N, C-alpha and C positions, 0 to 999 in steps of 0.2 A: 099787637099782642099786649094784653094787660100786664100790669106790674106783678100781680099774683101769679099768673102763668109764667112770666119771665123768671121769677124767683124760684119756681118749681123745677126749672131745668137744672140738672146737676152741674156743678162747677166744672167737672172734668169735661163734659160735653162742650161747654162754652170755651174752655181753654183749647181744646182740639180744634174747634171752629175758628178760633182766633189764629192759631198756628197755620191752619190751612189757608185762611184769608191772607195772612202775611206772605206765605210762600207763593200764592197766586199773584199778589201784587209785585213781589220780587221778580217773578218770571216775566210779567208784563213789562216791568221797568227794564229788564235785561234785553227783551226782544225788540222794543220799539225805540227808534231814535233817528238820527240823521241818516245813518246807513240803513239800507233796506234789508233787514234781517227778520227772521221768523222764530217762533217758539222751537221749531225743529232745529234751527241753527244753534239756539241756546243749548238745547239738549246735547247736540253733537260736540259743542265746545267744552262741555263739562265732563262728558263720559268717554271721549275719544281723543286721540292725538292727531286727528285730521288737521291738515293745514288749509289755509285759504284766507283771503282778505277779510271776509265777513266774520270768520271764526276768530281771527286775530283781534278785530275790533271788539268783539264780545269779551275775549279773555283779557286783553291788555288794557282796555279803556273802560268798558262798561262794568265789568265785574268788580274792579277795585273801587270805582265810584259808588256802585250800589251797596257794596259792603260797608263803606265808610258812611254813606247816607243812612243805612239801616242802623248801624251801631250808634251814630250820633242821635238819631231820633229816639232810640231806646234810652240812651244816657240822659237826654233832656226830659223824657217822660218820667224816668225814675227820680231824677232830681226834683221835678215838680211835685211828684207824689210825696216824697220825703219832706219837702218844704211845707206843703199844705198840711201834712200831719203834724210836724213839729210846731209850726206857727199857729195852727188852727185857723188859718186864713185861706178861704176857698179861692182867693184871687192871687195867691202866691205863685210865682213863676220865675225860673232862673233868669229870664230876660228882664222881667219887670222889677225884681228886687235888686238887680245890678250885678249878679254873678257873672253873666256873659261879658258885661262891660269891664269888670275887674280883670277877667282873664285876657280880654283883648288889649287892655292897657299894659298888662304885664308883658305880653308878646311884643308890643310896639317898643316898649322901653328896652327890652332885652336885645332886640335887633338894632336899636340905636347905639347901644354901648358895647354889645358883644356879637358882632357879625359871625355867622356860622357857615360852614361849608355845606355844599349841596348834599353830601352823603350823610351828614348828621342832622339835616333839616327835620326829617320826620321824627327823629327821636328826641330832639330838643324841644319842639313846640309843645307836646302834651305836658312835659314836666314843667316848663315855664308857665303855661296856662294854669296848671294845677296849683302852683304857688300863688299866682295872682288871684285865683278864685278863693283860696283859703283866707286871703286877706279880706275878703268881702263876705263870705258865708260858707256855702257848701261846694265841694270840689267836683261833684259828678258831672256838671255841665262843662267843666273846663276842657276836657279832651275833645268834646264835640265842637266847641268854639275854635279850638286850635286847628281843626281840619276843615270845618265848614263855614266858619265865620259866625256872626251873630244870627241865631235863629230864634225868633220870638214865638210865643204862644203854643208851641208844641207841648211844653211842660205844663201849660195851663189846661189845654183841651183834653189831653190824653187821660189824666186822672179823673176828670169830670165824666168823660164818656165811660170810663171803666166803672166808676161808681154807679152810673145809671144801669150798667149791665150786671154787675155782681154785688153791689152794695158797698158800704164803707169799711168793711173789715180788711185790715191791711194785708193779711196773709193771702187774700184772694185779689185784693185791689192792685197790689204792686205788680204781680206778674202780668195781669191783663193790661195795666197801664204801659208796661214796657213793650208789649206786643203792639198796642195801639200807637205808641210813639213812633216805632219803626215804620208802621203802616202809613201813618199820616205824613211823615217826612218823605217816604218813597213816593206817595201820591203827589205831594207838592213838587218834588223834583221832576217826576215824570210829566206832570201836567205842564209845568213851566217850560220844559224842553220842547214841547209841541205847540205852544201858543205863539211863539215868536221865532222865526228863522232869521239867521242861522245859529245865533248864540243862545237863544232861549231866554226865559225869565228866571233869575236866580231863585233857588228854593226858599231863601229867606223872605223874599218878597211874596211868593205864593203862600207861604205859611202865614204871613201877616194878613194877606187878603182873606184867608180862611179863618184866622183866629181873632182878628180885630172885632168883627161883628159879634162873635161869641163872647169876647171879653166885655163888650158894652152891654150885652144881655145879662151877663152875670153881675155886672156893676149895678145895673138898674134893679135887678132882682134882689140884690143884697141891701 
């Protein structure tokens, strides 16, 4: 498809296509894993109270993981889009400029001096990571780092892909970047879980394998 034809497609259609693509990726990520489950099992686990080992795996393990992965990818993409807009640097990314590292250091220091109980673990991490990220730049990537670890290149790739689809105007670029960020991290996590049994390859490594060549391309292009 040529750029002229691509730009002639209304933004609303592109946004709907992006949402549907994200929902499809989420469903695939929920359905496939170490346990032998299907899309029908996913549907039953979400719309019924039926019991069973497969449905418990989907509800109790996969659903929380996929929701966290989705939100983390969205946060990283949004952070990358904001950074690239503010700095006017197409290579800006929360991992590259040090935001992820700042949040990670803050978490490490916090646990070193202020051990927390298991029941406050989930609530303390995002706050500590947020403070650490503020010390380095933007706080959007902090909550993602607190639950997924350092994920590089999602914040770099998603805004560039969105710009190619809808152009550089921020009121259309940012929502598409957010959708693409969630889609990319779900793809990285789902692919990594299937490439190496039994533990899989971490999403951060898969994101780096996808993003590093793209970063080098942008670096050479610029």
